[in-house]
N, C-alpha and C positions, 0 to 999 in steps of 0.2 A: 810358069815363072817359078824359079827356085825360091823357097821361103828361107829367111834367115832366122836362126834361133839365138837368143841372147841371154837366157837364163835357165835355171834348172826348175822347171815347172812341176807342180804336184802331180799333174796328169802324167808327165813324163816318168816320173818316179813310180807311180802306181803301175804304168805299163811295164816298166822294167822289172818290177817285182812280181807281177801276176801274169804277164804275157799277153794281156788284153786290157781294154778299157774297163775301169772301175768307176761307178757313179756314186757319189756321196747322196746319202738320204738324211735329211735333218730330222732329228726326233726331239720331242719336248717331254721331259720327265717331270714337269711342274716343280722345278728346283727353286730353292730360295736363294737369299743373298744376305749376308750379315750387315751389309751397308743399306739394307731396306727394312729389315725386320726389327730394328732397334738395338741389335747387339753392338753395332758400331754407330749406325745412324738410321733414320727412317727416311732420309731424303734420297739416298743413292747417289752415285756419281752425277755430276752436273750434266753429263751428256746422255745419260741412260734413259731409254724409253720405257714405257710401262710393261712391255713383254720381254725386256732383256735381250733384244735383238733376235728373238725367236719367233716361232710360229704360233704358240699358244695353243697348239692342237689338243694337248692333254686337258685343258680347262673345258673343252668342248665334250669331254668324255671318252676320248679315243685312248685306248692303251697303247703302249709302245708296240705291240704286235700289230694292232689295227692301224697305227700310223704307218708302220712298215709295209703292210699290205696295200694301203691307200696309195703310197707313192709309187710302189712297184707297178700297180695297175696303171697309173698315169704314165709312167715310163713306157710301159708296154705298148701304148698306142702312139707314142711319139715316134716320128720318122727318124729322128736323130739317135733315139735311145732304145728303140724297140728290140735290138739285137744285143743289148747289154745284159749279161748274165751275173755280174759280179757287183757287190755293193759294199760300201763302207758307211757304218753308222756314225752320224755326226751329232753329238750332243751339244747343242749351241746355246740354248736359253739359260741365262743367269749362271749360277755357280753350282755345277753338277756334283761336285764332291763336298758341298756344304751339307751339314747334318752328321748323322751317325754313320760309322763304318757299316752297320747292319743295313741301312737304307742303300748304301752304295753297292754292297753285295747283292741285294735283291734286284737292283737295276741291272747289274752286269750278268746276273744269272738269267734274267729275261732276255737280255740281248743275245746270249748264247743260243737261244732257241730259234732266232730268226733265220729264215731260209736265204741261202746264198750270201750270207755276210762273211766278209773276209778281213774285216778289221774295224777298229774304232778310233774316233777322234773325240775327245771329251774336253769340253771347255770348263775353265774354272778360274778362281782367283788364286794368287800365290799364297794367300793366308787361309785357305780352305783345304790344305792337305796336311797329312801327317804319315808317320811310317806305316801305320796299320792300313791306311787307305792306299798308299803307294804299293804295299804288298799285295792288296787285293787286285789292283790294276796290273801289276807286273805278272801275276799268275794267269791272266787270261790267255786263252789258247791261240790267239793270233800273234803272228810275228810283228805286226805294224799297229801297235797300240800307241796312239799319239796323245800326250797330255798337253793341252793347249792353255797357256797361262796368259790372262789379260794383264800384261805388263804396262802398256801404254807409254810410260816414260821412265827413264832412269834418273830423273832429277827430282828430289824430294820437294822442292819448291812448287813444282808443277803438280805433283800428286796431291799436295795439300790444296792447291788452287782449284782443282777439279773434284775435291772431296773424295778422293779415291779410298782413303781408309787404311792404307798400307804404305810402307816406304820402299825405297829402291833395294835395301839390303834383304828385305822380306822376299822380293823377287829373285834376287841373286840366290839365296839359300834354297828356295823352293826349286829352282832349276837344277842346282847341284844335287839335291836330294833325290829328285826324280830321275836324274841320270844315273845316279848310284844304284837305283833300283831297276835299271835296264830299260827304262821307258824312253821313248822318242819324245823330245820336247820341242813344241812349237810355240813361239812367243808372238803375241799380238802387240804392234807398236802403232801409235797414232801420230800422224804429222798435223801440223797447224794447230796444236793444242794452245789455249789461251796463255798468253805470256811467254810462250816459247819462241825463239828464233829458229831459222832453218838450220844454223850451226848446232843448236841444242838437240834438234832431232837427229842429226847426223852423229852426234856425240853418243846419243842413246843407242843408235845402231851399232856403233863401234863397241860399245861396252857389252851388249848382249852377245855380240859375235865373239867376244873373248871368253864366253861361258859355254858349257857343253850342250849347245842346242843343235837340233837336226833340221828344224824348219822355222820359218818366219812369215808372218802375215803383216803386211803394211797397209794401213788404212788412213784415209783423210777423215778429219772430224766433220761429221755432218750434224746439222741442228734439227732436233726432233720437236714435234708439237708436245707441249706439256712439260718440258724439262726446263731446268734452270738456265741451260744454254740458250733457249729460246728467248728467255727474258733478257739475257745478256745481249743477244743479237738485236732484239727489238730496241733496246736501250743504247745500241751502237757501242757497247763496251767490248764486243767481240766482232771482228770482221773475218769471214771465211777466206780461205786461201783461194785464189784464182786457179782455173783449170790447168793453164799452161804452166804456172809456177809449181803446181803439184807435180805435174809430169816431169819437170826438170829436177825436182827434188828427189823424186823416186829414182830416176836415172842415177843421180849422184850416189844415193844409197846403195843401189845395186852394185856399183863398181867397187864398193868396199866390203861387200858381203862374200866370203869365201865360197868358192864354187861348189863345195859339197853340201852347202845348206839348201835345203829344198824350199822354193818359193811358193808358199801355199796360196798367197793372194797379193795383188798390188794395189787394189783399191776396194773400197766397200761395195757391197752388192745390195743396194737399197731398193726394196720394193714396198709397195703400199702408198697410202696418201699422208703419212705422218711427217714427210720431209718438208722442212722449213727452208733450209739453205745448206749449201749452195745447190743451185739447180742442176749442176753437172754431176752431182753425186749419184743421180739415178741413170747416168749414162756410161755404165761400166764398159761396154764395147768400145765406145768412142775414146774413153781414157786410156784402155789398153793399147789401142791403135796408136795413140799419140805417144805413149812411152816407147812402143816398138819402133816407131818412126824416128824418134830422138836417138835411140840407142843405134839404129842402123845409120843414120846420117852422120852421127858423130863417131862412128866406129868403135863403140863401147860394148861391154858385156859384163855380166856378173863376175866379180872377182878380178877385173882387169887392173884395179888398183889395190889388189890384195894378193892372192896366191897364184893367179894365172895371167901375168901381165903381158905375155908375148903372143898368145894365140887364143882365139876363141875356141873353147873346147866343145861347146854345145852344137855348132853346126857339124863338126866332125862326128860327134856321138849320134846325131840323127842320121847322117849319111851311111854310117856303118851298121845301123840298127835295122832289124827286120820287123820291128814292131809297128812302124809307121808306113 
């Protein structure tokens, strides 16, 4: 049965650039956050868990090199990944450009020693970059260095509501500066944030797509143990979005995202036992299948309400590609 493609996935982009599958390896550099160490606040964002959505491996004593070796050895015995030879480092936990430029330089110097690394995706906050740090990242030897900004929303009222600690203008200026330094920018956006309507989320998507971004990650908000969001959920002041509505909202968002923007993620990839709600947040495969099904049934694709209204370019790209 022929598969239909509806959006420009990160896997597709990596294959096009490198000619074969590239596997991401998540690394933990024990980074901090100004919204947790008292610089802005000590509470953090209302949704953020204790590990900053990361593995916490460095806190166990594993260096970046040892973490890299650990994951490569695990992939080597996986039936699906044992023939994978190329890897991209993903610095996920907390704000990896927070702190001094010297610290960032030490981290990136160590990354350059890792075997079979072809690129870097480094997550951070929009208020944790400056020209010196951007210059360090722009001089790395890989063509595909991605700087991932946790934007979440382009509505200041929402950012204040979730105790984000920066405003939408900060995100805008960080994206523009990173682009000016030649970096590929990926923005993280959250659907179902407290106080936001679905139209608010779509407006955020529209606004970031007007900026010089190369990639986008769409997440649903999930409630973690020990967070302010858990208190709101228990007190019934926050109600998570249902799975069907989330899938429908992501489909709507995809239609207005220009076709050249790489889709790094369409839902959160929650693991572990810290999830409080919604239950479907741990069902990534099911959510993606539901999104694909909606796109197929409705005859929609990424950019069909933006730059490619007349024809789905993604099926044609896969048909003519020798990579799949």
